[in-house]
Structure formats: C-alpha cells, structure tokens
PyMOL commands that place a pseudoatom at each C-alpha (Angstrom):
pseudoatom trace, name=CA, resn=UNK, resi=1, chain=A, elem=C, hetatm=0, pos=[0.000, 0.000, 0.000]
pseudoatom trace, name=CA, resn=UNK, resi=2, chain=A, elem=C, hetatm=0, pos=[1.286, 3.460, -0.892]
pseudoatom trace, name=CA, resn=UNK, resi=3, chain=A, elem=C, hetatm=0, pos=[1.809, 6.009, 1.842]
pseudoatom trace, name=CA, resn=UNK, resi=4, chain=A, elem=C, hetatm=0, pos=[-0.683, 8.858, 2.084]
pseudoatom trace, name=CA, resn=UNK, resi=5, chain=A, elem=C, hetatm=0, pos=[0.902, 12.250, 1.541]
pseudoatom trace, name=CA, resn=UNK, resi=6, chain=A, elem=C, hetatm=0, pos=[-0.902, 15.120, 3.203]
pseudoatom trace, name=CA, resn=UNK, resi=7, chain=A, elem=C, hetatm=0, pos=[-0.541, 18.428, 1.334]
pseudoatom trace, name=CA, resn=UNK, resi=8, chain=A, elem=C, hetatm=0, pos=[-2.889, 20.617, 3.372]
pseudoatom trace, name=CA, resn=UNK, resi=9, chain=A, elem=C, hetatm=0, pos=[-5.334, 20.047, 6.165]
pseudoatom trace, name=CA, resn=UNK, resi=10, chain=A, elem=C, hetatm=0, pos=[-8.159, 22.431, 7.089]
pseudoatom trace, name=CA, resn=UNK, resi=11, chain=A, elem=C, hetatm=0, pos=[-11.023, 22.314, 9.510]
pseudoatom trace, name=CA, resn=UNK, resi=12, chain=A, elem=C, hetatm=0, pos=[-14.437, 22.358, 7.936]
pseudoatom trace, name=CA, resn=UNK, resi=13, chain=A, elem=C, hetatm=0, pos=[-15.725, 25.905, 7.430]
pseudoatom trace, name=CA, resn=UNK, resi=14, chain=A, elem=C, hetatm=0, pos=[-19.150, 24.743, 8.675]
pseudoatom trace, name=CA, resn=UNK, resi=15, chain=A, elem=C, hetatm=0, pos=[-20.686, 22.132, 10.952]
pseudoatom trace, name=CA, resn=UNK, resi=16, chain=A, elem=C, hetatm=0, pos=[-21.825, 18.732, 9.648]
pseudoatom trace, name=CA, resn=UNK, resi=17, chain=A, elem=C, hetatm=0, pos=[-20.405, 19.114, 6.124]
pseudoatom trace, name=CA, resn=UNK, resi=18, chain=A, elem=C, hetatm=0, pos=[-22.206, 16.893, 3.617]
pseudoatom trace, name=CA, resn=UNK, resi=19, chain=A, elem=C, hetatm=0, pos=[-22.022, 17.609, -0.132]
pseudoatom trace, name=CA, resn=UNK, resi=20, chain=A, elem=C, hetatm=0, pos=[-18.741, 18.684, -1.696]
pseudoatom trace, name=CA, resn=UNK, resi=21, chain=A, elem=C, hetatm=0, pos=[-17.906, 19.777, -5.252]
pseudoatom trace, name=CA, resn=UNK, resi=22, chain=A, elem=C, hetatm=0, pos=[-15.337, 21.859, -7.143]
pseudoatom trace, name=CA, resn=UNK, resi=23, chain=A, elem=C, hetatm=0, pos=[-16.450, 24.199, -9.966]
pseudoatom trace, name=CA, resn=UNK, resi=24, chain=A, elem=C, hetatm=0, pos=[-12.921, 24.963, -11.323]
pseudoatom trace, name=CA, resn=UNK, resi=25, chain=A, elem=C, hetatm=0, pos=[-12.783, 28.161, -9.259]
pseudoatom trace, name=CA, resn=UNK, resi=26, chain=A, elem=C, hetatm=0, pos=[-14.283, 27.527, -5.848]
pseudoatom trace, name=CA, resn=UNK, resi=27, chain=A, elem=C, hetatm=0, pos=[-15.055, 24.698, -3.488]
pseudoatom trace, name=CA, resn=UNK, resi=28, chain=A, elem=C, hetatm=0, pos=[-18.714, 24.227, -2.572]
pseudoatom trace, name=CA, resn=UNK, resi=29, chain=A, elem=C, hetatm=0, pos=[-19.806, 22.509, 0.636]
pseudoatom trace, name=CA, resn=UNK, resi=30, chain=A, elem=C, hetatm=0, pos=[-23.204, 22.049, 2.259]
pseudoatom trace, name=CA, resn=UNK, resi=31, chain=A, elem=C, hetatm=0, pos=[-24.077, 21.816, 5.936]
pseudoatom trace, name=CA, resn=UNK, resi=32, chain=A, elem=C, hetatm=0, pos=[-26.553, 19.066, 6.709]
pseudoatom trace, name=CA, resn=UNK, resi=33, chain=A, elem=C, hetatm=0, pos=[-27.618, 20.540, 10.067]
pseudoatom trace, name=CA, resn=UNK, resi=34, chain=A, elem=C, hetatm=0, pos=[-27.707, 24.209, 9.057]
pseudoatom trace, name=CA, resn=UNK, resi=35, chain=A, elem=C, hetatm=0, pos=[-29.314, 23.466, 5.680]
pseudoatom trace, name=CA, resn=UNK, resi=36, chain=A, elem=C, hetatm=0, pos=[-27.045, 25.920, 3.890]
pseudoatom trace, name=CA, resn=UNK, resi=37, chain=A, elem=C, hetatm=0, pos=[-24.743, 25.789, 0.878]
pseudoatom trace, name=CA, resn=UNK, resi=38, chain=A, elem=C, hetatm=0, pos=[-21.398, 27.589, 0.975]
pseudoatom trace, name=CA, resn=UNK, resi=39, chain=A, elem=C, hetatm=0, pos=[-18.911, 28.767, -1.632]
pseudoatom trace, name=CA, resn=UNK, resi=40, chain=A, elem=C, hetatm=0, pos=[-15.367, 28.571, -0.222]
pseudoatom trace, name=CA, resn=UNK, resi=41, chain=A, elem=C, hetatm=0, pos=[-12.254, 30.468, -1.284]
pseudoatom trace, name=CA, resn=UNK, resi=42, chain=A, elem=C, hetatm=0, pos=[-9.545, 27.797, -1.050]
pseudoatom trace, name=CA, resn=UNK, resi=43, chain=A, elem=C, hetatm=0, pos=[-6.713, 30.337, -0.684]
pseudoatom trace, name=CA, resn=UNK, resi=44, chain=A, elem=C, hetatm=0, pos=[-8.156, 31.941, 2.453]
pseudoatom trace, name=CA, resn=UNK, resi=45, chain=A, elem=C, hetatm=0, pos=[-10.391, 29.001, 3.463]
pseudoatom trace, name=CA, resn=UNK, resi=46, chain=A, elem=C, hetatm=0, pos=[-13.182, 31.504, 4.058]
pseudoatom trace, name=CA, resn=UNK, resi=47, chain=A, elem=C, hetatm=0, pos=[-16.852, 31.335, 3.127]
pseudoatom trace, name=CA, resn=UNK, resi=48, chain=A, elem=C, hetatm=0, pos=[-17.343, 33.862, 0.325]
pseudoatom trace, name=CA, resn=UNK, resi=49, chain=A, elem=C, hetatm=0, pos=[-21.015, 33.168, -0.313]
pseudoatom trace, name=CA, resn=UNK, resi=50, chain=A, elem=C, hetatm=0, pos=[-23.841, 31.582, 1.667]
pseudoatom trace, name=CA, resn=UNK, resi=51, chain=A, elem=C, hetatm=0, pos=[-26.815, 30.218, -0.281]
pseudoatom trace, name=CA, resn=UNK, resi=52, chain=A, elem=C, hetatm=0, pos=[-30.142, 29.063, 1.146]
pseudoatom trace, name=CA, resn=UNK, resi=53, chain=A, elem=C, hetatm=0, pos=[-31.174, 26.046, -0.984]
pseudoatom trace, name=CA, resn=UNK, resi=54, chain=A, elem=C, hetatm=0, pos=[-34.769, 24.742, -1.210]
pseudoatom trace, name=CA, resn=UNK, resi=55, chain=A, elem=C, hetatm=0, pos=[-33.968, 21.816, 1.138]
pseudoatom trace, name=CA, resn=UNK, resi=56, chain=A, elem=C, hetatm=0, pos=[-31.061, 19.792, 2.533]
pseudoatom trace, name=CA, resn=UNK, resi=57, chain=A, elem=C, hetatm=0, pos=[-28.229, 19.355, 0.006]
pseudoatom trace, name=CA, resn=UNK, resi=58, chain=A, elem=C, hetatm=0, pos=[-27.110, 15.713, 0.204]
pseudoatom trace, name=CA, resn=UNK, resi=59, chain=A, elem=C, hetatm=0, pos=[-24.928, 15.503, -2.919]
pseudoatom trace, name=CA, resn=UNK, resi=60, chain=A, elem=C, hetatm=0, pos=[-23.367, 17.882, -5.429]
pseudoatom trace, name=CA, resn=UNK, resi=61, chain=A, elem=C, hetatm=0, pos=[-21.610, 17.756, -8.795]
pseudoatom trace, name=CA, resn=UNK, resi=62, chain=A, elem=C, hetatm=0, pos=[-20.262, 20.506, -11.003]
pseudoatom trace, name=CA, resn=UNK, resi=63, chain=A, elem=C, hetatm=0, pos=[-20.939, 20.307, -14.722]
pseudoatom trace, name=CA, resn=UNK, resi=64, chain=A, elem=C, hetatm=0, pos=[-17.843, 22.420, -15.299]
pseudoatom trace, name=CA, resn=UNK, resi=65, chain=A, elem=C, hetatm=0, pos=[-19.617, 25.282, -17.041]
pseudoatom trace, name=CA, resn=UNK, resi=66, chain=A, elem=C, hetatm=0, pos=[-20.810, 27.159, -13.964]
pseudoatom trace, name=CA, resn=UNK, resi=67, chain=A, elem=C, hetatm=0, pos=[-23.843, 24.935, -13.494]
pseudoatom trace, name=CA, resn=UNK, resi=68, chain=A, elem=C, hetatm=0, pos=[-24.221, 22.334, -10.795]
pseudoatom trace, name=CA, resn=UNK, resi=69, chain=A, elem=C, hetatm=0, pos=[-26.623, 19.554, -9.938]
pseudoatom trace, name=CA, resn=UNK, resi=70, chain=A, elem=C, hetatm=0, pos=[-27.694, 18.744, -6.403]
pseudoatom trace, name=CA, resn=UNK, resi=71, chain=A, elem=C, hetatm=0, pos=[-29.581, 15.985, -4.661]
pseudoatom trace, name=CA, resn=UNK, resi=72, chain=A, elem=C, hetatm=0, pos=[-31.867, 17.914, -2.319]
pseudoatom trace, name=CA, resn=UNK, resi=73, chain=A, elem=C, hetatm=0, pos=[-34.161, 16.466, 0.343]
pseudoatom trace, name=CA, resn=UNK, resi=74, chain=A, elem=C, hetatm=0, pos=[-37.480, 18.207, 0.969]
pseudoatom trace, name=CA, resn=UNK, resi=75, chain=A, elem=C, hetatm=0, pos=[-40.418, 17.871, 3.304]
pseudoatom trace, name=CA, resn=UNK, resi=76, chain=A, elem=C, hetatm=0, pos=[-41.155, 15.738, 6.341]
pseudoatom trace, name=CA, resn=UNK, resi=77, chain=A, elem=C, hetatm=0, pos=[-40.097, 12.553, 4.539]
pseudoatom trace, name=CA, resn=UNK, resi=78, chain=A, elem=C, hetatm=0, pos=[-36.914, 14.174, 3.180]
pseudoatom trace, name=CA, resn=UNK, resi=79, chain=A, elem=C, hetatm=0, pos=[-37.979, 13.215, -0.364]
pseudoatom trace, name=CA, resn=UNK, resi=80, chain=A, elem=C, hetatm=0, pos=[-34.985, 13.570, -2.676]
pseudoatom trace, name=CA, resn=UNK, resi=81, chain=A, elem=C, hetatm=0, pos=[-35.001, 15.469, -5.967]
pseudoatom trace, name=CA, resn=UNK, resi=82, chain=A, elem=C, hetatm=0, pos=[-32.326, 16.469, -8.464]
pseudoatom trace, name=CA, resn=UNK, resi=83, chain=A, elem=C, hetatm=0, pos=[-32.015, 20.226, -8.832]
pseudoatom trace, name=CA, resn=UNK, resi=84, chain=A, elem=C, hetatm=0, pos=[-30.187, 22.362, -11.344]
pseudoatom trace, name=CA, resn=UNK, resi=85, chain=A, elem=C, hetatm=0, pos=[-28.287, 25.352, -9.995]
pseudoatom trace, name=CA, resn=UNK, resi=86, chain=A, elem=C, hetatm=0, pos=[-26.909, 28.229, -12.043]
pseudoatom trace, name=CA, resn=UNK, resi=87, chain=A, elem=C, hetatm=0, pos=[-25.423, 31.238, -10.208]
pseudoatom trace, name=CA, resn=UNK, resi=88, chain=A, elem=C, hetatm=0, pos=[-27.436, 33.813, -12.184]
pseudoatom trace, name=CA, resn=UNK, resi=89, chain=A, elem=C, hetatm=0, pos=[-30.678, 31.807, -12.149]
pseudoatom trace, name=CA, resn=UNK, resi=90, chain=A, elem=C, hetatm=0, pos=[-30.778, 29.962, -8.818]
pseudoatom trace, name=CA, resn=UNK, resi=91, chain=A, elem=C, hetatm=0, pos=[-32.365, 26.534, -8.265]
pseudoatom trace, name=CA, resn=UNK, resi=92, chain=A, elem=C, hetatm=0, pos=[-34.760, 24.639, -10.532]
pseudoatom trace, name=CA, resn=UNK, resi=93, chain=A, elem=C, hetatm=0, pos=[-36.252, 21.236, -9.685]
pseudoatom trace, name=CA, resn=UNK, resi=94, chain=A, elem=C, hetatm=0, pos=[-35.538, 18.737, -12.480]
pseudoatom trace, name=CA, resn=UNK, resi=95, chain=A, elem=C, hetatm=0, pos=[-36.874, 15.315, -11.400]
pseudoatom trace, name=CA, resn=UNK, resi=96, chain=A, elem=C, hetatm=0, pos=[-37.388, 13.061, -8.357]
pseudoatom trace, name=CA, resn=UNK, resi=97, chain=A, elem=C, hetatm=0, pos=[-34.787, 10.481, -7.385]
pseudoatom trace, name=CA, resn=UNK, resi=98, chain=A, elem=C, hetatm=0, pos=[-35.887, 6.824, -7.688]
pseudoatom trace, name=CA, resn=UNK, resi=99, chain=A, elem=C, hetatm=0, pos=[-38.238, 6.065, -4.782]
pseudoatom trace, name=CA, resn=UNK, resi=100, chain=A, elem=C, hetatm=0, pos=[-37.451, 9.623, -3.554]
pseudoatom trace, name=CA, resn=UNK, resi=101, chain=A, elem=C, hetatm=0, pos=[-34.167, 8.349, -2.074]
pseudoatom trace, name=CA, resn=UNK, resi=102, chain=A, elem=C, hetatm=0, pos=[-30.473, 8.783, -2.740]
pseudoatom trace, name=CA, resn=UNK, resi=103, chain=A, elem=C, hetatm=0, pos=[-27.458, 10.527, -1.290]
pseudoatom trace, name=CA, resn=UNK, resi=104, chain=A, elem=C, hetatm=0, pos=[-24.889, 10.165, -4.068]
pseudoatom trace, name=CA, resn=UNK, resi=105, chain=A, elem=C, hetatm=0, pos=[-24.462, 11.920, -7.387]
pseudoatom trace, name=CA, resn=UNK, resi=106, chain=A, elem=C, hetatm=0, pos=[-21.828, 11.815, -10.119]
pseudoatom trace, name=CA, resn=UNK, resi=107, chain=A, elem=C, hetatm=0, pos=[-21.293, 13.245, -13.573]
pseudoatom trace, name=CA, resn=UNK, resi=108, chain=A, elem=C, hetatm=0, pos=[-19.093, 11.712, -16.299]
pseudoatom trace, name=CA, resn=UNK, resi=109, chain=A, elem=C, hetatm=0, pos=[-19.107, 14.726, -18.618]
pseudoatom trace, name=CA, resn=UNK, resi=110, chain=A, elem=C, hetatm=0, pos=[-22.215, 13.574, -20.461]
pseudoatom trace, name=CA, resn=UNK, resi=111, chain=A, elem=C, hetatm=0, pos=[-24.464, 11.698, -18.052]
pseudoatom trace, name=CA, resn=UNK, resi=112, chain=A, elem=C, hetatm=0, pos=[-25.703, 12.446, -14.562]
for i in range(1, 112): cmd.bond("trace and resi %d" % i, "trace and resi %d" % (i + 1))
show_as sticks, trace
zoom trace
C-alpha cells in the first residue's frame, strides 16, 4: 500500500459538512444541520457566499460550465429530488430520485 501524503489540512468551514464539489474556481460545501450551501475560497479558506437552498443538500456535482446539480431532500419525509443550480438563475427542480431516495451523485461529462 502506498503512503498517504498530506498536502494541506483544514477544519471544515461549517458544521456537519455533507455535499462537496469543485467548480474549477471555488469549493462548494453544504451543511446538513444548518441546511445551507457555501462557496469557499480555497486560498483563504473563508466562506465567500452563503446560499439558502430549497432543502437539505445531500450531494453535489459541477458540470464544469458554472452549473451544478444537487440531490436535495425536501419535506417531512426528506424526499430527494435532483435540482439544477446556475449562479445567475438559482435553483430549478428537475426530477425526483428513484423512490425519492439517494445521497450520491456523479457526472461523467455527459451523463448524470
């Protein structure tokens, strides 16, 4: 087994971090307990923007063009939906997850 080399280590900028994605410019992280989404400057490790999503963000992927997709839980049953997010347009619900469940999300450059 290869040794693990640690380059940098930072404390989470928020409590109960959940979703994590990189958009080529900034790191994005959600807080499960606070229900917020944060844009992080990796040079200063400071929150540069706080966004109030339409539910709990469980998973996140960047499409690389400024847009992102999120798995967001809503309501008393925490039903999960896929949302589109664009900085200039905000959130738009796209479709429900199978059986309204799911906590993982990936993007291969063509398929979600």
